[in-house]
C-alpha positions as CSV (number, residue, x, y, z in Angstrom):
1,M,16.9,83.2,99.4
2,K,17.1,85.6,96.0
3,R,18.2,84.2,92.6
4,R,21.0,86.2,90.0
5,Q,21.0,84.3,86.8
6,N,20.5,80.8,88.3
7,A,23.1,81.4,91.0
8,A,21.2,81.1,94.5
9,I,21.9,83.9,96.7
10,M,22.1,83.6,100.7
11,I,21.2,86.6,102.0
12,V,22.7,87.6,105.7
13,A,21.4,90.0,108.0
14,A,24.4,90.9,110.3
15,G,23.4,92.5,114.0
16,T,27.1,94.2,113.5
17,K,28.3,97.3,111.7
18,N,32.3,96.2,113.7
19,P,34.5,95.5,110.4
20,A,36.3,92.6,112.3
21,K,32.9,90.7,112.6
22,V,31.3,91.7,109.2
23,R,34.4,89.8,108.0
24,G,34.4,86.9,109.7
25,I,30.8,86.4,109.5
26,R,31.5,86.9,105.4
27,K,34.1,85.0,105.9
28,A,31.8,81.7,107.5
29,F,28.7,81.7,105.6
30,S,31.0,81.5,102.4
31,K,32.2,78.5,103.6
32,Y,29.3,76.8,102.7
33,F,27.1,79.5,100.5
34,P,29.0,80.3,96.9
35,D,26.9,83.8,96.5
36,V,27.0,85.6,100.0
37,E,25.3,89.1,100.5
38,L,26.0,90.9,103.6
39,R,23.3,93.6,105.1
40,P,25.3,95.2,108.4
41,V,22.9,96.6,110.5
42,D,23.8,98.3,113.8
43,S,22.4,96.7,116.9
44,S,24.4,98.1,119.8
45,S,20.8,99.3,120.8
46,V,19.6,95.8,121.8
47,A,22.8,94.6,123.7
48,K,24.6,95.5,126.6
49,S,28.0,96.8,125.9
50,Q,29.4,94.8,128.2
51,P,28.1,91.5,129.0
52,R,29.2,89.2,131.7
53,G,28.5,85.5,131.9
54,L,27.6,83.3,128.8
55,E,24.1,83.4,129.2
56,E,24.4,87.6,129.0
57,M,26.6,87.0,125.9
58,T,24.5,84.3,124.4
59,A,21.3,86.6,124.9
60,G,23.2,89.3,123.1
61,A,23.8,87.9,120.5
62,S,20.2,86.2,120.1
63,A,19.2,90.0,120.2
64,R,21.1,90.8,117.4
65,A,20.7,88.4,115.5
66,R,16.9,89.0,115.3
67,F,17.3,92.4,115.5
68,A,19.2,92.5,112.2
69,L,16.8,90.0,110.8
70,S,13.9,91.7,111.5
71,K,15.3,95.4,109.8
72,A,16.9,94.0,106.7
73,G,15.6,90.9,106.2
74,G,17.2,88.0,104.5
75,D,17.8,84.4,104.7
76,F,19.1,84.4,107.7
77,G,20.4,86.9,111.0
78,V,23.2,87.1,112.7
79,G,23.9,88.1,115.9
80,V,27.8,88.5,117.1
81,E,28.7,89.0,120.8
82,A,31.9,89.3,123.0
83,G,32.4,89.1,126.3
84,I,33.6,87.8,129.9
85,F,32.9,84.5,131.6
86,T,34.6,83.0,134.5
87,I,35.5,79.5,135.3
88,G,36.8,78.7,138.3
89,G,38.0,82.2,139.0
90,V,40.0,82.4,135.5
91,Y,38.2,85.4,133.5
92,F,38.3,84.3,130.2
93,D,37.7,86.7,126.1
94,N,35.0,84.7,124.3
95,Q,32.7,85.1,121.4
96,V,29.2,83.9,121.1
97,A,27.4,83.6,117.5
98,A,23.4,83.1,117.0
99,V,21.8,82.6,113.8
100,A,18.2,83.2,113.3
101,D,15.8,82.4,110.3
102,A,12.6,84.3,110.4
103,S,10.5,81.2,111.9
104,G,12.7,82.0,115.5
105,K,15.0,79.3,114.9
106,V,18.3,79.8,116.2
107,S,21.3,77.9,116.5
108,L,24.2,78.9,118.5
109,G,28.3,78.3,118.2
110,H,30.8,79.9,120.4
111,S,34.9,81.1,119.7
112,A,37.7,79.9,121.0
113,G,38.3,81.1,124.9
114,Y,41.2,82.7,125.8
115,M,42.4,84.3,129.3
116,L,42.6,87.4,130.9
117,P,44.5,88.8,133.6
118,L,43.1,88.0,136.4
119,E,43.5,91.4,138.6
120,D,42.8,93.9,135.7
121,M,40.0,92.1,135.6
122,E,38.5,92.6,138.7
123,N,39.8,96.2,138.1
124,L,38.1,96.1,135.4
125,L,35.1,95.1,136.0
126,R,35.1,97.1,139.4
127,E,35.4,99.8,138.1
128,G,32.8,99.3,135.5
129,T,35.0,100.2,132.9
130,E,35.0,98.2,129.2
131,L,37.2,95.5,128.3
132,E,37.4,97.5,125.4
133,R,39.1,100.4,126.7
134,W,41.7,98.0,128.7
135,A,42.7,96.0,125.4
136,E,43.2,100.1,123.8
137,K,45.5,100.3,126.6
138,V,47.2,97.5,126.7
139,S,47.8,97.2,122.9
140,G,48.5,100.8,122.3
141,I,45.6,100.5,119.3
142,N,42.6,102.7,119.4
143,E,39.5,101.2,118.4
144,V,41.0,97.5,118.6
145,G,37.8,95.9,118.4
146,D,37.2,96.9,115.0
147,K,40.6,96.1,114.3
148,G,42.7,93.2,114.7
149,G,40.9,93.1,118.8
150,L,42.4,92.5,122.0
151,I,43.1,88.4,120.7
152,M,45.7,89.9,117.7
153,H,47.5,91.7,120.2
154,L,48.1,89.2,123.0
155,T,48.6,86.3,119.9
156,K,51.1,88.4,118.2
157,G,49.0,88.8,115.5
158,K,48.5,85.0,115.1
159,M,45.0,85.5,115.6
160,T,42.5,88.3,115.1
161,R,39.2,89.3,115.9
162,T,38.2,88.2,112.3
163,D,38.9,84.3,113.2
164,L,37.1,84.2,116.3
165,T,33.9,85.8,115.1
166,E,34.0,82.9,112.0
167,Q,34.7,80.4,114.4
168,C,31.4,81.2,116.4
169,V,29.6,81.7,113.2
170,V,30.8,78.3,111.9
171,T,30.0,76.6,114.7
172,A,26.6,78.7,114.4
173,L,26.2,76.9,110.9
174,I,26.4,74.3,112.4
175,P,22.5,73.0,113.0
176,W,21.7,74.8,109.7
177,L,23.7,72.9,107.6
178,H,22.8,69.0,109.4
179,R,18.7,69.7,110.1
180,D,18.2,65.9,109.8
181,L,20.1,66.3,113.3
182,Y,19.3,68.9,115.1
183,R,15.4,68.9,113.7
184,F,15.9,72.4,112.0
């Protein structure tokens, strides 16, 4: 950690330039570290544009975290990957966060997941369309993912993409906050 006038600064390389995700990452780290310097990095080249399944989402979040840390430096790199997964034929949207350090250790966390309409998701996946395009259509908001997200539209403003990002980053920080339990 860098020091400024006797106070430690937590430097976080964020593998995104998405404003909603950047706000969520900042909010999560600020819960535990009083002085956070966030360094957003465009990591779109290292992950799939529409990950399917928790494995792809986890791989994308981890790749974004490591890439951001390698480009911007810092105490931690953070990657957040949203995607679609299924359980028993039900489609869900979810965000996965990865928090990496320079030694290569990575922790993971998830946001709340929510159901997506079956028929619309089957059509979307068959056509190869990104969830973002469908979300723009149903919400009427261009680039909805950079704003409140689909979740804001579906919850009638009670939850936002920033909230989901904050959730998954907070849960990904757990092993770092309890290194004795997780042997980090």
